[in-house]
C-alpha positions, 0 to 999 in steps of 0.5 A, a space after each residue: 500500499 503505499 499509494 501503490 497499496 493493492 487495495 480494493 474493494 470491501 466487504 458488501 456494504 452499504 455507505 450513508 451518505 453521513 458516512 462517506 460527506 505486499 514476497 521476500 522469504 524469510 530464515 525459518 525460525 521460532 517465533 522470538 516471542 514465544 506466543 502469550 497465553 491467554 486466561 485460564 492457560 489458553 494460547 492467544 493464537 486461538 482467542 476470539 476475543 477478549 473473555 479468552 485474556 479475562 479483559 483488557 488487562 489481560 490481552 495488554 499483559 500478553 502482548 506486552 510480553 511478546 514486545 513486538 508488533 509485525 505490519 505490513 504496507 501500511 505507508 506513513 502519509 496512508 489513512 494518518 497510520 503514522 499517528 496511529 502506529 506512532 500513538 500505538 507504540 506510546 500507548 503500550 509499549 510496544 514495538 512496531 516494525 511496519 514493512 515494505 510499507 510500498 507493496 500490495 494487498 498480494 503482497 501481505 497475503 504472499 508474507 502470509 502465506 510464504 512465511 508460515 510458521 517464522 517470526 517474520 510472519 505478518 501478524 495482522 494485515 491490512 487487505 482490500 476486500 478481493 484479498 480480504 475473501 481470498 485470504 478468509 477462502 484459504 483459511 489464514 484470517 484467525 478469527 476474532 471480534 473485538 470489544 466493538 464488534 457487534 457496532 460494526 453493522 453486519 454487512 461491513 465484516 465478516 460475521 465470525 470476525 475474519 475480518 472487518 471493515 476498518 476504515 473507506 474512501 471515496 475514488 476522486 481527483 486530485 489536481 495541481 492546480 498550479 501545474 493545472 490550468 482547470 483542474 478536471 471535477 469529472 472523467 470526462 474531463 481526463 479526455 480532454 486535449 488540456 491533460 496530456 501527459 498529466 492523468 495518473 493512478 495510484 499503482 497498476 489494477 491488476 495489483 493495486 485496489 486503488 487502482 482498481 478503484 479508479 477503473 471500476 468508478 470510471 466504469 460506472 462513468 461510461 456506461 458499465 456497472 458493478 457485473 461490467 466493468 470493462 468500459 472502464 478499461 475501455 475509457 483508460 485506453 481512450 485516456 491514452 490514445 489521447 496523450 494524456 495517460 500518464 504511466 508513472 505511478 502516483 506515491 507522495 514524491 511524485 505530486 511533490 516533483 509535479 511529475 503526476 499533476 491529475 491522480 485518480 486516488 481514495 479521497 483520503 489521500 488526495 485530501 491527505 496531498 491537500 494539505 501535506 503539500 500546502 506550505 510547498 506551494 502546491 495547491 492541490 485540488 480534490 473533486 469527488 467525480 459525480 459520473 463516477 461515485 465509488 466507494 470501499 472500505 479496507 479490511 482489518 484482519 489478524 494472521 491464523 500462524 501470526 507470531 505475535 498472537 497476543 501483540 494482533 489482538 491488541 492491535 485490533 482494538 487498538 485500531 476500533 477505540 474511538 482513538 483507533 477510530 478517530 485517528 483514520 478520520 484524522 487521515 481524512 477516511 471513515 472509519 466503519 464505526 461513524 455512524 455508532 460514535 456519532 451516536 455515542 458522541 464519540 466522533 471527533 466532528 471537526 475531523 468529520 467536517 473536513 471529509 471531502 463532500 459528496 455530491 451521489 453518496 455510493 451506497 450499493 457494493 460489489 458482491 464477491 462474485 462481481 469483484 473477483 469477475 471485475 479483478 479478472 475482466 482487468 488483468 486478461 485486458 489492462 496490459 492490451 488497453 493501455 498498450 503501445 
């Protein structure tokens, strides 16, 4: 996930207007910290809730005994993950190793499978939905229900707790207003001759979910549907033919250097760049295209063979606490517990007010079958669409 992170969909979730206004082979070896025992001598690897630890204090003690947490593909500038990791470390004194922050969701799954039984395996993963569903189907994930599990809408979680939505956003158009005379507001605008060599994606849609989302959104803007992503592929083929497609994959560095003046990316990333680069003289404007409104969530899950199983579970409890959820919100992403926290009065209202405005809320999400079919179509047809 850097900004190349392979992020795609989520469980079929229904978002209200209010809620939305990464392989390397490691050396084999046993874990450096024996997996902590939950209350009653139960292995932390099989704990399915706080009750198995005798409560939060028991979980914290077990996690501190392990002393480490392995995360993967979490760029610090993605949905406020830098601050979330720093705050978790400060709160619990547990070191976090963030490997391959510029990787993809598929890289995460590859690391889980190739490092099974190794102390270098990821403890937790943050996956686009197609990847979360695939990992669950492969039996790679450990069911665990965080304390706030019941408050996560049913459509946004696996009923057994194998994975659940954490944060989401809309596909958006980011634009350097000092390099582009008139910033595009819609997908249709991207075909205008003003944008020669400017239109870039956050990765390759065959493996990067942010780019996959851009193609899905473009499909919706061009007569396609959740059952038909081909018009989105065709659209970017037209962008290429018009000379407007920029093959450079977007990162904060490419934006700062002016290499990718127009970026189709998640709203929380583009909104974050607007703030991040303001002091550097970059006027980064963000628009959520009305002709291709498309939103998705990412998903949290625990590696069934996590080398630090207690720390993994503590990380999830932290992310789904009010502090963690507001942390995502502080990164311009909509947290899964947005509505529940709003009702409880624990939502950071000032941060919520900074979310980019949405003209046409997206409320119907692709099913697993639709996502799988769309991924297959993109994998088969993307390269030839933008070749030459």
